[in-house]
Phi, psi and omega in degrees: 000133181247130173263120177265124182273141177289330179228134180299147176232168175241152179236131182294160177295156176297146184281333191270323187214179180268007182284343184235082181289167175300144178238122182255156176058045176289125179245346179222140181235134178280118178263356182078173171088008175124196191263004180296139181252127176254130183248132182287341181291163183297136175283168182302328181274006179088001180274161177236150174268130178247120179244124180243135179176192182245130179280146175207166177279149178298148184252333184224172179287350179283345179283142187278337180224165180292332182246137180238167174227132169275105189278132175256336175199148173229128178215169177238138181213161174278147177283134175280139176088000000 
């Protein structure tokens, strides 16, 4: 599953070794679990997808993007305002 970000973000370098350098202008994050694409932009009904978790660097060639997220929750909500 890929999360497409509305605005690019950066991810700091790995703390333990030099194998995971800082990554700038990240626009997509691998959430794992298959080919479904989650988009951060507003859905047709005005709702937004909220994904909460911890970012990390990809560990194997099986990951679809350089940056991954260990997801703790995914929900949909209406934007306030």
